[in-house]
Steps between C-alpha positions, in 0.01 A plus 500: 500500500224289639157662520624803304291741315544757219298819435402628143473884482415635151686202338804522723569214735641560849609230757523237591368584854417253782132459620590681822647796301176506278285519810722793624435676176119465551541653854708786360238566216766412228303198384145558402218245469504538120881483463614216268695227660637148403717224652870529432568368141142513402328742253151421631419853620182577699382741769655461849158489668419179306801324668378314809839564654436877505120531520499493891760779504296724281185430696691592832629815343147596383373466856780721634437758231127516589583534876776771487283808437274424794794497740657812378197738465434564871856620536475736211174643630642580848660839418160654408390560861833653584446771243174628671566713821277403782396839620389627153183355356550673169792288371290181545405498122881458424458134596275450192799420267573179713242290300697573177790248573231236546360550144847480343576176680184323404534583132789261402336187655268418210780554244744260657557185287543297829157565659339183355355289779664158488380151592687294750725377221579854379279490181232760441140377517431583133773261389304202640193545265469275207670624190533394133847419376665422165815282518724487197770221490807442294589155609812345317484157669168314514616241756328704793197596302271288718637648823450853357144426411427359852657814643266719293204294594583531863478880490116503411265461210709492177480442129766435232418742236792404266825287526678765703220719633279440808234704669450460875254629760664505841521700832888496478711809427691530166829450685366185676378348163841571342692355791290184510532432118877574494556200719398273215706684225852413372790749468431576142121547549328835528164620636273806492215542743228772447252592773218639287291589791754713680710621205819336623760265347788281595756307289792263510828449307470742211833670572598849629425698188164348452426561867579868472309557183199303627477715818514818301220388266290360785538816717406730205192294418397503868 
């Protein structure tokens, strides 16, 4: 299936689903920004919000979620005046409970994981600050070593600490660094990228079992 995706839920893989079906899952609330997705046939799992194909969909859904309470509150407040009889001034204090629904509506907004203000490209502002990365490579074939070194240097200031370890300072996200370097790797090569400034990591081609175990360790340490 061309353009198909799979979803990893606690180590269980579902799919494949078309891109249109994945966007429908976002609209239905069945696919969260932090859900793990990968192209069909790939084990390179990463969060759905890091995929350019879905970032606009999440940003659009976030905008709708923020606007919904403002549209529905005036309707809910309408019954309050009906409960107070016009001829009797005494029941007027009965309208006091009407502000209570307003407090319950405002509370969930700060706790929503979808309230980060995005840039025009859907990436939070904090992601664009310079950060320090460690890149660990296991490159089987050395034929493309020069291309890989050029790719690392293109990301920003870098230094080769050992044969297979680099440190980089760049304004790219951890997923962007991984995706750029993967283009220069072979099928048998593997890669691990650590964003030391933001406490994030991304990796490539370690296999399903290593992927699951790495996520468990990383989440616990975070």
